[in-house]
CHARMM-style PDB file with segment names, atoms N, HN, CA, C and O in Angstrom:
ATOM      1  N   MET     1      -3.862 -60.656  32.141  1.00  0.00      PROA
ATOM      2  CA  MET     1      -5.035 -59.875  31.790  1.00  0.00      PROA
ATOM      3  C   MET     1      -4.664 -58.418  31.540  1.00  0.00      PROA
ATOM      4  O   MET     1      -5.175 -57.784  30.617  1.00  0.00      PROA
ATOM      5  N   ASP     2      -3.765 -57.894  32.378  1.00  0.00      PROA
ATOM      6  HN  ASP     2      -3.349 -58.408  33.128  1.00  0.00      PROA
ATOM      7  CA  ASP     2      -3.336 -56.507  32.198  1.00  0.00      PROA
ATOM      8  C   ASP     2      -2.607 -56.321  30.875  1.00  0.00      PROA
ATOM      9  O   ASP     2      -2.689 -55.255  30.266  1.00  0.00      PROA
ATOM     10  N   GLU     3      -1.898 -57.345  30.429  1.00  0.00      PROA
ATOM     11  HN  GLU     3      -1.832 -58.212  30.924  1.00  0.00      PROA
ATOM     12  CA  GLU     3      -1.175 -57.253  29.162  1.00  0.00      PROA
ATOM     13  C   GLU     3      -2.145 -57.095  27.994  1.00  0.00      PROA
ATOM     14  O   GLU     3      -1.883 -56.335  27.062  1.00  0.00      PROA
ATOM     15  N   ILE     4      -3.252 -57.807  28.047  1.00  0.00      PROA
ATOM     16  HN  ILE     4      -3.465 -58.424  28.804  1.00  0.00      PROA
ATOM     17  CA  ILE     4      -4.261 -57.700  26.992  1.00  0.00      PROA
ATOM     18  C   ILE     4      -4.880 -56.310  26.998  1.00  0.00      PROA
ATOM     19  O   ILE     4      -5.068 -55.698  25.947  1.00  0.00      PROA
ATOM     20  N   LYS     5      -5.192 -55.820  28.192  1.00  0.00      PROA
ATOM     21  HN  LYS     5      -5.039 -56.318  29.046  1.00  0.00      PROA
ATOM     22  CA  LYS     5      -5.775 -54.485  28.304  1.00  0.00      PROA
ATOM     23  C   LYS     5      -4.797 -53.429  27.785  1.00  0.00      PROA
ATOM     24  O   LYS     5      -5.190 -52.523  27.050  1.00  0.00      PROA
ATOM     25  N   ASP     6      -3.525 -53.549  28.170  1.00  0.00      PROA
ATOM     26  HN  ASP     6      -3.206 -54.285  28.767  1.00  0.00      PROA
ATOM     27  CA  ASP     6      -2.519 -52.607  27.689  1.00  0.00      PROA
ATOM     28  C   ASP     6      -2.389 -52.670  26.172  1.00  0.00      PROA
ATOM     29  O   ASP     6      -2.219 -51.643  25.515  1.00  0.00      PROA
ATOM     30  N   PHE     7      -2.468 -53.865  25.623  1.00  0.00      PROA
ATOM     31  HN  PHE     7      -2.606 -54.699  26.156  1.00  0.00      PROA
ATOM     32  CA  PHE     7      -2.358 -54.023  24.173  1.00  0.00      PROA
ATOM     33  C   PHE     7      -3.523 -53.350  23.459  1.00  0.00      PROA
ATOM     34  O   PHE     7      -3.327 -52.667  22.453  1.00  0.00      PROA
ATOM     35  N   LEU     8      -4.738 -53.542  23.977  1.00  0.00      PROA
ATOM     36  HN  LEU     8      -4.897 -54.097  24.794  1.00  0.00      PROA
ATOM     37  CA  LEU     8      -5.924 -52.999  23.324  1.00  0.00      PROA
ATOM     38  C   LEU     8      -6.047 -51.490  23.493  1.00  0.00      PROA
ATOM     39  O   LEU     8      -6.552 -50.805  22.603  1.00  0.00      PROA
ATOM     40  N   VAL     9      -5.596 -50.976  24.614  1.00  0.00      PROA
ATOM     41  HN  VAL     9      -5.186 -51.533  25.336  1.00  0.00      PROA
ATOM     42  CA  VAL     9      -5.781 -49.563  24.912  1.00  0.00      PROA
ATOM     43  C   VAL     9      -4.493 -48.761  24.702  1.00  0.00      PROA
ATOM     44  O   VAL     9      -4.541 -47.542  24.539  1.00  0.00      PROA
ATOM     45  N   GLY    10      -3.372 -49.425  24.707  1.00  0.00      PROA
ATOM     46  HN  GLY    10      -3.333 -50.415  24.840  1.00  0.00      PROA
ATOM     47  CA  GLY    10      -2.077 -48.753  24.669  1.00  0.00      PROA
ATOM     48  C   GLY    10      -1.724 -48.176  23.320  1.00  0.00      PROA
ATOM     49  O   GLY    10      -2.591 -47.908  22.488  1.00  0.00      PROA
ATOM     50  N   GLU    11      -0.431 -47.991  23.121  1.00  0.00      PROA
ATOM     51  HN  GLU    11       0.273 -48.209  23.797  1.00  0.00      PROA
ATOM     52  CA  GLU    11       0.083 -47.360  21.913  1.00  0.00      PROA
ATOM     53  C   GLU    11      -0.195 -48.184  20.665  1.00  0.00      PROA
ATOM     54  O   GLU    11      -0.272 -47.638  19.564  1.00  0.00      PROA
ATOM     55  N   HSD    12      -0.343 -49.479  20.826  1.00  0.00      PROA
ATOM     56  HN  HSD    12      -0.280 -49.922  21.720  1.00  0.00      PROA
ATOM     57  CA  HSD    12      -0.587 -50.328  19.667  1.00  0.00      PROA
ATOM     58  C   HSD    12      -1.894 -49.957  18.974  1.00  0.00      PROA
ATOM     59  O   HSD    12      -1.986 -50.038  17.749  1.00  0.00      PROA
ATOM     60  N   ALA    13      -2.888 -49.559  19.726  1.00  0.00      PROA
ATOM     61  HN  ALA    13      -2.813 -49.494  20.721  1.00  0.00      PROA
ATOM     62  CA  ALA    13      -4.164 -49.166  19.129  1.00  0.00      PROA
ATOM     63  C   ALA    13      -3.982 -47.902  18.290  1.00  0.00      PROA
ATOM     64  O   ALA    13      -4.614 -47.755  17.244  1.00  0.00      PROA
ATOM     65  N   GLU    14      -3.128 -46.997  18.741  1.00  0.00      PROA
ATOM     66  HN  GLU    14      -2.615 -47.116  19.591  1.00  0.00      PROA
ATOM     67  CA  GLU    14      -2.878 -45.774  17.985  1.00  0.00      PROA
ATOM     68  C   GLU    14      -2.114 -46.070  16.704  1.00  0.00      PROA
ATOM     69  O   GLU    14      -2.342 -45.414  15.688  1.00  0.00      PROA
ATOM     70  N   ASP    15      -1.212 -47.046  16.732  1.00  0.00      PROA
ATOM     71  HN  ASP    15      -1.026 -47.579  17.557  1.00  0.00      PROA
ATOM     72  CA  ASP    15      -0.492 -47.440  15.524  1.00  0.00      PROA
ATOM     73  C   ASP    15      -1.462 -47.956  14.475  1.00  0.00      PROA
ATOM     74  O   ASP    15      -1.310 -47.665  13.289  1.00  0.00      PROA
ATOM     75  N   GLY    16      -2.444 -48.712  14.901  1.00  0.00      PROA
ATOM     76  HN  GLY    16      -2.567 -48.948  15.864  1.00  0.00      PROA
ATOM     77  CA  GLY    16      -3.446 -49.229  13.979  1.00  0.00      PROA
ATOM     78  C   GLY    16      -4.257 -48.121  13.339  1.00  0.00      PROA
ATOM     79  O   GLY    16      -4.650 -48.224  12.177  1.00  0.00      PROA
ATOM     80  N   MET    17      -4.508 -47.064  14.091  1.00  0.00      PROA
ATOM     81  HN  MET    17      -4.189 -46.980  15.035  1.00  0.00      PROA
ATOM     82  CA  MET    17      -5.249 -45.936  13.533  1.00  0.00      PROA
ATOM     83  C   MET    17      -4.451 -45.268  12.419  1.00  0.00      PROA
ATOM     84  O   MET    17      -5.035 -44.795  11.444  1.00  0.00      PROA
ATOM     85  N   GLY    18      -3.139 -45.222  12.546  1.00  0.00      PROA
ATOM     86  HN  GLY    18      -2.665 -45.607  13.338  1.00  0.00      PROA
ATOM     87  CA  GLY    18      -2.306 -44.655  11.492  1.00  0.00      PROA
ATOM     88  C   GLY    18      -2.427 -45.444  10.204  1.00  0.00      PROA
ATOM     89  O   GLY    18      -2.479 -44.871   9.116  1.00  0.00      PROA
ATOM     90  N   VAL    19      -2.473 -46.763  10.332  1.00  0.00      PROA
ATOM     91  HN  VAL    19      -2.431 -47.228  11.216  1.00  0.00      PROA
ATOM     92  CA  VAL    19      -2.623 -47.624   9.159  1.00  0.00      PROA
ATOM     93  C   VAL    19      -3.974 -47.386   8.506  1.00  0.00      PROA
ATOM     94  O   VAL    19      -4.068 -47.311   7.281  1.00  0.00      PROA
ATOM     95  N   VAL    20      -5.011 -47.268   9.310  1.00  0.00      PROA
ATOM     96  HN  VAL    20      -4.934 -47.329  10.305  1.00  0.00      PROA
ATOM     97  CA  VAL    20      -6.355 -47.026   8.779  1.00  0.00      PROA
ATOM     98  C   VAL    20      -6.400 -45.681   8.059  1.00  0.00      PROA
ATOM     99  O   VAL    20      -7.006 -45.566   6.993  1.00  0.00      PROA
ATOM    100  N   GLU    21      -5.767 -44.673   8.631  1.00  0.00      PROA
ATOM    101  HN  GLU    21      -5.275 -44.766   9.496  1.00  0.00      PROA
ATOM    102  CA  GLU    21      -5.754 -43.356   7.993  1.00  0.00      PROA
ATOM    103  C   GLU    21      -5.053 -43.412   6.641  1.00  0.00      PROA
ATOM    104  O   GLU    21      -5.538 -42.838   5.666  1.00  0.00      PROA
ATOM    105  N   VAL    22      -3.922 -44.096   6.578  1.00  0.00      PROA
ATOM    106  HN  VAL    22      -3.529 -44.563   7.370  1.00  0.00      PROA
ATOM    107  CA  VAL    22      -3.187 -44.211   5.316  1.00  0.00      PROA
ATOM    108  C   VAL    22      -4.024 -44.957   4.288  1.00  0.00      PROA
ATOM    109  O   VAL    22      -4.078 -44.556   3.126  1.00  0.00      PROA
ATOM    110  N   LEU    23      -4.675 -46.031   4.700  1.00  0.00      PROA
ATOM    111  HN  LEU    23      -4.631 -46.356   5.645  1.00  0.00      PROA
ATOM    112  CA  LEU    23      -5.518 -46.789   3.776  1.00  0.00      PROA
ATOM    113  C   LEU    23      -6.677 -45.945   3.258  1.00  0.00      PROA
ATOM    114  O   LEU    23      -7.010 -46.014   2.075  1.00  0.00      PROA
ATOM    115  N   LEU    24      -7.287 -45.158   4.120  1.00  0.00      PROA
ATOM    116  HN  LEU    24      -7.016 -45.102   5.081  1.00  0.00      PROA
ATOM    117  CA  LEU    24      -8.382 -44.289   3.683  1.00  0.00      PROA
ATOM    118  C   LEU    24      -7.896 -43.240   2.684  1.00  0.00      PROA
ATOM    119  O   LEU    24      -8.586 -42.944   1.708  1.00  0.00      PROA
ATOM    120  N   ILE    25      -6.727 -42.685   2.922  1.00  0.00      PROA
ATOM    121  HN  ILE    25      -6.166 -42.926   3.715  1.00  0.00      PROA
ATOM    122  CA  ILE    25      -6.172 -41.708   1.983  1.00  0.00      PROA
ATOM    123  C   ILE    25      -5.927 -42.356   0.630  1.00  0.00      PROA
ATOM    124  O   ILE    25      -6.237 -41.768  -0.406  1.00  0.00      PROA
ATOM    125  N   ILE    26      -5.370 -43.571   0.630  1.00  0.00      PROA
ATOM    126  HN  ILE    26      -5.119 -44.049   1.472  1.00  0.00      PROA
ATOM    127  CA  ILE    26      -5.117 -44.283  -0.624  1.00  0.00      PROA
ATOM    128  C   ILE    26      -6.420 -44.564  -1.356  1.00  0.00      PROA
ATOM    129  O   ILE    26      -6.497 -44.387  -2.572  1.00  0.00      PROA
ATOM    130  N   VAL    27      -7.439 -44.997  -0.636  1.00  0.00      PROA
ATOM    131  HN  VAL    27      -7.377 -45.140   0.351  1.00  0.00      PROA
ATOM    132  CA  VAL    27      -8.734 -45.293  -1.256  1.00  0.00      PROA
ATOM    133  C   VAL    27      -9.328 -44.032  -1.880  1.00  0.00      PROA
ATOM    134  O   VAL    27      -9.857 -44.082  -2.990  1.00  0.00      PROA
ATOM    135  N   VAL    28      -9.246 -42.916  -1.181  1.00  0.00      PROA
ATOM    136  HN  VAL    28      -8.816 -42.876  -0.279  1.00  0.00      PROA
ATOM    137  CA  VAL    28      -9.784 -41.660  -1.711  1.00  0.00      PROA
ATOM    138  C   VAL    28      -9.013 -41.232  -2.957  1.00  0.00      PROA
ATOM    139  O   VAL    28      -9.620 -40.812  -3.943  1.00  0.00      PROA
ATOM    140  N   LEU    29      -7.689 -41.334  -2.925  1.00  0.00      PROA
ATOM    141  HN  LEU    29      -7.196 -41.675  -2.125  1.00  0.00      PROA
ATOM    142  CA  LEU    29      -6.889 -40.952  -4.091  1.00  0.00      PROA
ATOM    143  C   LEU    29      -7.186 -41.835  -5.293  1.00  0.00      PROA
ATOM    144  O   LEU    29      -7.302 -41.336  -6.413  1.00  0.00      PROA
ATOM    145  N   VAL    30      -7.309 -43.132  -5.077  1.00  0.00      PROA
ATOM    146  HN  VAL    30      -7.215 -43.538  -4.168  1.00  0.00      PROA
ATOM    147  CA  VAL    30      -7.643 -44.043  -6.177  1.00  0.00      PROA
ATOM    148  C   VAL    30      -9.024 -43.707  -6.728  1.00  0.00      PROA
ATOM    149  O   VAL    30      -9.225 -43.722  -7.943  1.00  0.00      PROA
ATOM    150  N   GLY    31      -9.971 -43.406  -5.855  1.00  0.00      PROA
ATOM    151  HN  GLY    31      -9.809 -43.394  -4.868  1.00  0.00      PROA
ATOM    152  CA  GLY    31     -11.306 -43.022  -6.302  1.00  0.00      PROA
ATOM    153  C   GLY    31     -11.289 -41.762  -7.144  1.00  0.00      PROA
ATOM    154  O   GLY    31     -11.977 -41.683  -8.162  1.00  0.00      PROA
ATOM    155  N   ILE    32     -10.505 -40.775  -6.726  1.00  0.00      PROA
ATOM    156  HN  ILE    32      -9.946 -40.839  -5.899  1.00  0.00      PROA
ATOM    157  CA  ILE    32     -10.400 -39.528  -7.495  1.00  0.00      PROA
ATOM    158  C   ILE    32      -9.798 -39.799  -8.863  1.00  0.00      PROA
ATOM    159  O   ILE    32     -10.258 -39.253  -9.866  1.00  0.00      PROA
ATOM    160  N   VAL    33      -8.767 -40.642  -8.911  1.00  0.00      PROA
ATOM    161  HN  VAL    33      -8.393 -41.085  -8.097  1.00  0.00      PROA
ATOM    162  CA  VAL    33      -8.138 -40.974 -10.195  1.00  0.00      PROA
ATOM    163  C   VAL    33      -9.127 -41.686 -11.105  1.00  0.00      PROA
ATOM    164  O   VAL    33      -9.178 -41.408 -12.303  1.00  0.00      PROA
ATOM    165  N   ILE    34      -9.908 -42.598 -10.553  1.00  0.00      PROA
ATOM    166  HN  ILE    34      -9.867 -42.824  -9.580  1.00  0.00      PROA
ATOM    167  CA  ILE    34     -10.890 -43.324 -11.367  1.00  0.00      PROA
ATOM    168  C   ILE    34     -11.963 -42.368 -11.891  1.00  0.00      PROA
ATOM    169  O   ILE    34     -12.354 -42.447 -13.056  1.00  0.00      PROA
ATOM    170  N   ILE    35     -12.434 -41.475 -11.038  1.00  0.00      PROA
ATOM    171  HN  ILE    35     -12.117 -41.410 -10.092  1.00  0.00      PROA
ATOM    172  CA  ILE    35     -13.490 -40.546 -11.438  1.00  0.00      PROA
ATOM    173  C   ILE    35     -12.994 -39.586 -12.520  1.00  0.00      PROA
ATOM    174  O   ILE    35     -13.709 -39.314 -13.485  1.00  0.00      PROA
ATOM    175  N   PHE    36     -11.773 -39.075 -12.361  1.00  0.00      PROA
ATOM    176  HN  PHE    36     -11.193 -39.297 -11.578  1.00  0.00      PROA
ATOM    177  CA  PHE    36     -11.251 -38.070 -13.284  1.00  0.00      PROA
ATOM    178  C   PHE    36     -10.219 -38.646 -14.251  1.00  0.00      PROA
ATOM    179  O   PHE    36      -9.342 -37.920 -14.720  1.00  0.00      PROA
ATOM    180  N   GLN    37     -10.311 -39.920 -14.550  1.00  0.00      PROA
ATOM    181  HN  GLN    37     -11.023 -40.509 -14.170  1.00  0.00      PROA
ATOM    182  CA  GLN    37      -9.322 -40.585 -15.392  1.00  0.00      PROA
ATOM    183  C   GLN    37      -9.209 -39.934 -16.769  1.00  0.00      PROA
ATOM    184  O   GLN    37      -8.101 -39.705 -17.254  1.00  0.00      PROA
ATOM    185  N   LYS    38     -10.324 -39.638 -17.391  1.00  0.00      PROA
ATOM    186  HN  LYS    38     -11.224 -39.824 -16.997  1.00  0.00      PROA
ATOM    187  CA  LYS    38     -10.314 -39.052 -18.736  1.00  0.00      PROA
ATOM    188  C   LYS    38      -9.661 -37.671 -18.716  1.00  0.00      PROA
ATOM    189  O   LYS    38      -8.834 -37.361 -19.574  1.00  0.00      PROA
ATOM    190  N   GLN    39     -10.030 -36.846 -17.743  1.00  0.00      PROA
ATOM    191  HN  GLN    39     -10.701 -37.098 -17.046  1.00  0.00      PROA
ATOM    192  CA  GLN    39      -9.474 -35.503 -17.654  1.00  0.00      PROA
ATOM    193  C   GLN    39      -7.973 -35.542 -17.353  1.00  0.00      PROA
ATOM    194  O   GLN    39      -7.206 -34.755 -17.909  1.00  0.00      PROA
ATOM    195  N   ILE    40      -7.559 -36.451 -16.479  1.00  0.00      PROA
ATOM    196  HN  ILE    40      -8.182 -37.090 -16.027  1.00  0.00      PROA
ATOM    197  CA  ILE    40      -6.135 -36.579 -16.146  1.00  0.00      PROA
ATOM    198  C   ILE    40      -5.348 -37.017 -17.374  1.00  0.00      PROA
ATOM    199  O   ILE    40      -4.264 -36.496 -17.637  1.00  0.00      PROA
ATOM    200  N   THR    41      -5.888 -37.975 -18.129  1.00  0.00      PROA
ATOM    201  HN  THR    41      -6.768 -38.398 -17.915  1.00  0.00      PROA
ATOM    202  CA  THR    41      -5.215 -38.454 -19.336  1.00  0.00      PROA
ATOM    203  C   THR    41      -5.077 -37.331 -20.355  1.00  0.00      PROA
ATOM    204  O   THR    41      -4.018 -37.171 -20.962  1.00  0.00      PROA
ATOM    205  N   GLN    42      -6.135 -36.553 -20.546  1.00  0.00      PROA
ATOM    206  HN  GLN    42      -6.995 -36.683 -20.052  1.00  0.00      PROA
ATOM    207  CA  GLN    42      -6.078 -35.435 -21.492  1.00  0.00      PROA
ATOM    208  C   GLN    42      -5.042 -34.402 -21.059  1.00  0.00      PROA
ATOM    209  O   GLN    42      -4.294 -33.887 -21.890  1.00  0.00      PROA
ATOM    210  N   LEU    43      -4.994 -34.102 -19.781  1.00  0.00      PROA
ATOM    211  HN  LEU    43      -5.601 -34.521 -19.106  1.00  0.00      PROA
ATOM    212  CA  LEU    43      -4.036 -33.127 -19.268  1.00  0.00      PROA
ATOM    213  C   LEU    43      -2.600 -33.609 -19.463  1.00  0.00      PROA
ATOM    214  O   LEU    43      -1.740 -32.846 -19.904  1.00  0.00      PROA
ATOM    215  N   VAL    44      -2.344 -34.872 -19.137  1.00  0.00      PROA
ATOM    216  HN  VAL    44      -3.042 -35.492 -18.779  1.00  0.00      PROA
ATOM    217  CA  VAL    44      -0.995 -35.423 -19.296  1.00  0.00      PROA
ATOM    218  C   VAL    44      -0.593 -35.434 -20.765  1.00  0.00      PROA
ATOM    219  O   VAL    44       0.545 -35.097 -21.093  1.00  0.00      PROA
ATOM    220  N   ASN    45      -1.507 -35.816 -21.653  1.00  0.00      PROA
ATOM    221  HN  ASN    45      -2.432 -36.089 -21.386  1.00  0.00      PROA
ATOM    222  CA  ASN    45      -1.198 -35.818 -23.085  1.00  0.00      PROA
ATOM    223  C   ASN    45      -0.898 -34.409 -23.592  1.00  0.00      PROA
ATOM    224  O   ASN    45       0.017 -34.216 -24.393  1.00  0.00      PROA
ATOM    225  N   LYS    46      -1.663 -33.434 -23.129  1.00  0.00      PROA
ATOM    226  HN  LYS    46      -2.406 -33.591 -22.478  1.00  0.00      PROA
ATOM    227  CA  LYS    46      -1.441 -32.043 -23.540  1.00  0.00      PROA
ATOM    228  C   LYS    46      -0.067 -31.557 -23.076  1.00  0.00      PROA
ATOM    229  O   LYS    46       0.661 -30.917 -23.834  1.00  0.00      PROA
ATOM    230  N   ILE    47       0.275 -31.862 -21.836  1.00  0.00      PROA
ATOM    231  HN  ILE    47      -0.317 -32.382 -21.220  1.00  0.00      PROA
ATOM    232  CA  ILE    47       1.582 -31.467 -21.302  1.00  0.00      PROA
ATOM    233  C   ILE    47       2.701 -32.171 -22.056  1.00  0.00      PROA
ATOM    234  O   ILE    47       3.712 -31.550 -22.385  1.00  0.00      PROA
ATOM    235  N   TRP    48       2.532 -33.462 -22.335  1.00  0.00      PROA
ATOM    236  HN  TRP    48       1.710 -33.967 -22.068  1.00  0.00      PROA
ATOM    237  CA  TRP    48       3.551 -34.238 -23.037  1.00  0.00      PROA
ATOM    238  C   TRP    48       3.780 -33.688 -24.451  1.00  0.00      PROA
ATOM    239  O   TRP    48       4.920 -33.594 -24.906  1.00  0.00      PROA
ATOM    240  N   LYS    49       2.698 -33.327 -25.137  1.00  0.00      PROA
ATOM    241  HN  LYS    49       1.772 -33.404 -24.767  1.00  0.00      PROA
ATOM    242  CA  LYS    49       2.831 -32.747 -26.482  1.00  0.00      PROA
ATOM    243  C   LYS    49       3.571 -31.411 -26.425  1.00  0.00      PROA
ATOM    244  O   LYS    49       4.405 -31.126 -27.284  1.00  0.00      PROA
ATOM    245  N   ALA    50       3.272 -30.602 -25.426  1.00  0.00      PROA
ATOM    246  HN  ALA    50       2.594 -30.834 -24.728  1.00  0.00      PROA
ATOM    247  CA  ALA    50       3.955 -29.313 -25.284  1.00  0.00      PROA
ATOM    248  C   ALA    50       5.443 -29.520 -25.007  1.00  0.00      PROA
ATOM    249  O   ALA    50       6.280 -28.792 -25.540  1.00  0.00      PROA
ATOM    250  N   ILE    51       5.771 -30.492 -24.190  1.00  0.00      PROA
ATOM    251  HN  ILE    51       5.091 -31.084 -23.756  1.00  0.00      PROA
ATOM    252  CA  ILE    51       7.181 -30.780 -23.902  1.00  0.00      PROA
ATOM    253  C   ILE    51       7.897 -31.220 -25.172  1.00  0.00      PROA
ATOM    254  O   ILE    51       8.991 -30.740 -25.470  1.00  0.00      PROA
ATOM    255  N   ASN    52       7.284 -32.129 -25.919  1.00  0.00      PROA
ATOM    256  HN  ASN    52       6.395 -32.519 -25.677  1.00  0.00      PROA
ATOM    257  CA  ASN    52       7.906 -32.611 -27.154  1.00  0.00      PROA
ATOM    258  C   ASN    52       8.051 -31.491 -28.186  1.00  0.00      PROA
ATOM    259  O   ASN    52       9.069 -31.408 -28.873  1.00  0.00      PROA
ATOM    260  N   ARG    53       7.043 -30.639 -28.294  1.00  0.00      PROA
ATOM    261  HN  ARG    53       6.216 -30.707 -27.736  1.00  0.00      PROA
ATOM    262  CA  ARG    53       7.085 -29.528 -29.251  1.00  0.00      PROA
ATOM    263  C   ARG    53       8.215 -28.565 -28.890  1.00  0.00      PROA
ATOM    264  O   ARG    53       8.987 -28.153 -29.756  1.00  0.00      PROA
ATOM    265  N   ASP    54       8.307 -28.211 -27.617  1.00  0.00      PROA
ATOM    266  HN  ASP    54       7.680 -28.546 -26.914  1.00  0.00      PROA
ATOM    267  CA  ASP    54       9.343 -27.273 -27.185  1.00  0.00      PROA
ATOM    268  C   ASP    54      10.728 -27.912 -27.210  1.00  0.00      PROA
ATOM    269  O   ASP    54      11.717 -27.222 -27.458  1.00  0.00      PROA
ATOM    270  N   ALA    55      10.816 -29.197 -26.961  1.00  0.00      PROA
ATOM    271  HN  ALA    55      10.012 -29.757 -26.760  1.00  0.00      PROA
ATOM    272  CA  ALA    55      12.107 -29.879 -26.993  1.00  0.00      PROA
ATOM    273  C   ALA    55      12.656 -29.931 -28.411  1.00  0.00      PROA
ATOM    274  O   ALA    55      13.869 -29.859 -28.608  1.00  0.00      PROA
ATOM    275  N   SER    56      11.787 -30.054 -29.386  1.00  0.00      PROA
ATOM    276  HN  SER    56      10.802 -30.113 -29.226  1.00  0.00      PROA
ATOM    277  CA  SER    56      12.261 -30.102 -30.773  1.00  0.00      PROA
ATOM    278  C   SER    56      12.881 -28.770 -31.188  1.00  0.00      PROA
ATOM    279  O   SER    56      13.791 -28.753 -32.017  1.00  0.00      PROA
ATOM    280  N   THR    57      12.412 -27.658 -30.634  1.00  0.00      PROA
ATOM    281  HN  THR    57      11.673 -27.671 -29.961  1.00  0.00      PROA
ATOM    282  CA  THR    57      13.018 -26.363 -30.954  1.00  0.00      PROA
ATOM    283  C   THR    57      14.391 -26.219 -30.308  1.00  0.00      PROA
ATOM    284  O   THR    57      15.242 -25.500 -30.832  1.00  0.00      PROA
ATOM    285  N   VAL    58      14.618 -26.875 -29.206  1.00  0.00      PROA
ATOM    286  HN  VAL    58      13.927 -27.460 -28.781  1.00  0.00      PROA
ATOM    287  CA  VAL    58      15.912 -26.808 -28.527  1.00  0.00      PROA
ATOM    288  C   VAL    58      16.966 -27.578 -29.312  1.00  0.00      PROA
ATOM    289  O   VAL    58      18.114 -27.144 -29.403  1.00  0.00      PROA
ATOM    290  N   TYR    59      16.581 -28.714 -29.876  1.00  0.00      PROA
ATOM    291  HN  TYR    59      15.648 -29.066 -29.802  1.00  0.00      PROA
ATOM    292  CA  TYR    59      17.542 -29.576 -30.559  1.00  0.00      PROA
ATOM    293  C   TYR    59      17.802 -29.170 -32.007  1.00  0.00      PROA
ATOM    294  O   TYR    59      18.605 -29.819 -32.678  1.00  0.00      PROA
ATOM    295  N   LYS    60      17.166 -28.139 -32.504  1.00  0.00      PROA
ATOM    296  HN  LYS    60      16.514 -27.611 -31.959  1.00  0.00      PROA
ATOM    297  CA  LYS    60      17.387 -27.702 -33.892  1.00  0.00      PROA
ATOM    298  C   LYS    60      18.653 -26.910 -34.023  1.00  0.00      PROA
ATOM    299  OT1 LYS    60      18.992 -26.466 -35.120  1.00  0.00      PROA
TER     300      LYS     60
END
């Protein structure tokens, strides 16, 4: 009986909280990406075009 109590109250319960925290962070990040998907895509495309434009001047 003490082993069950130690398992439920001991360090193992704290380990589970770490997993829950990581999962919540992942869910929030995925939600932010979904909400701002269009803006993120536009930003990445703009940066990529600038990189390609500037890279072409280097190779000339």
